[in-house]
C-alpha positions in Angstrom: 41.0 46.4 -276.1 39.0 45.1 -278.7 34.7 45.3 -278.9 32.9 43.7 -281.0 29.2 43.6 -281.1 27.3 41.7 -283.8 23.8 43.1 -284.6 20.7 40.6 -285.7 17.9 41.1 -288.3 14.1 40.9 -287.0 14.5 37.0 -287.1 17.2 37.1 -284.5 19.7 36.0 -287.5 22.9 37.9 -287.4 23.3 40.7 -289.8 26.4 42.5 -289.1 28.8 43.5 -286.5 30.6 46.6 -285.2 34.5 46.3 -284.2 36.5 49.0 -282.4 40.1 49.1 -280.7 43.2 47.5 -280.5 43.8 44.1 -278.8 46.7 45.8 -276.7 48.4 41.9 -276.1 51.8 42.8 -277.8 53.5 46.0 -279.2 52.1 46.8 -282.6 53.3 44.5 -285.5 53.3 42.1 -283.0 50.3 41.6 -281.7 49.0 37.9 -282.3 45.4 38.6 -280.8 44.3 41.7 -282.7 45.9 39.8 -286.1 43.6 37.0 -285.6 40.8 38.9 -285.4 41.4 41.1 -288.4 42.2 37.7 -290.1 38.7 36.4 -289.3 36.9 39.8 -289.8 38.3 40.6 -292.9 38.1 36.7 -294.6 34.4 36.8 -293.5 33.7 40.4 -295.2 35.5 39.0 -298.2 33.7 35.9 -298.4 30.3 36.9 -297.9 31.4 39.2 -301.1 32.7 36.5 -302.9 30.5 33.7 -302.1 27.1 35.5 -301.9 24.5 38.0 -303.5 23.9 39.9 -300.2 23.9 43.5 -300.5 25.7 45.2 -297.7 27.5 48.4 -296.2 30.7 48.8 -295.1 32.4 51.9 -293.2 35.9 51.7 -291.9 39.0 49.4 -292.9 42.4 49.7 -293.2 43.4 52.8 -291.9 41.0 53.1 -288.6 40.5 50.8 -286.1 36.7 50.7 -286.6 34.5 48.4 -289.0 30.7 48.5 -289.0 29.4 45.9 -291.5 26.2 45.2 -292.0 23.8 43.1 -294.6 20.8 45.2 -296.2 19.4 42.5 -298.4 17.5 39.6 -296.8 20.4 37.2 -295.3 21.2 34.4 -297.0 22.0 31.1 -295.8 25.5 31.3 -296.7 25.9 34.9 -295.1 24.7 33.5 -291.7 26.8 30.2 -291.7 30.0 32.8 -292.4 29.0 35.3 -289.8 28.4 32.5 -286.9 31.5 31.1 -288.1 33.2 34.5 -287.4 31.2 34.6 -284.1 32.6 30.9 -283.5 35.9 31.9 -283.9 36.0 35.2 -282.0 34.7 33.5 -279.0 38.0 30.5 -279.6 40.3 33.8 -279.3 38.2 35.2 -275.9 38.5 31.8 -274.3 42.1 31.3 -275.3 43.6 34.9 -274.4 40.7 36.0 -272.0 38.3 39.3 -272.1 41.0 41.7 -271.3 41.6 41.8 -275.1 38.6 41.1 -276.9 34.7 42.3 -275.3 32.5 40.5 -277.7 28.8 41.2 -277.4 26.7 38.4 -279.4 
């Protein structure tokens, strides 16, 4: 199961997330749930890096099944939109494939 927990700043705005685990929907290399989650997460991080000046910390990545991402600066409107979009996309995957594969904490 993939566990994804969003973090918030003092104003209640998303400022990051933590992920760990694998979906277990199918064999490695064929797991469409894991692939979908990975694409959304990687695209969100890359978009925040490319389209904002927000400073962030990133732990994990390619070799691990754990990613921790947190915006260290004030969260821009662009990053807020991107993180809200990530939450929406992940929630759609949960609705489509069920909570046996993804635990989403927002």
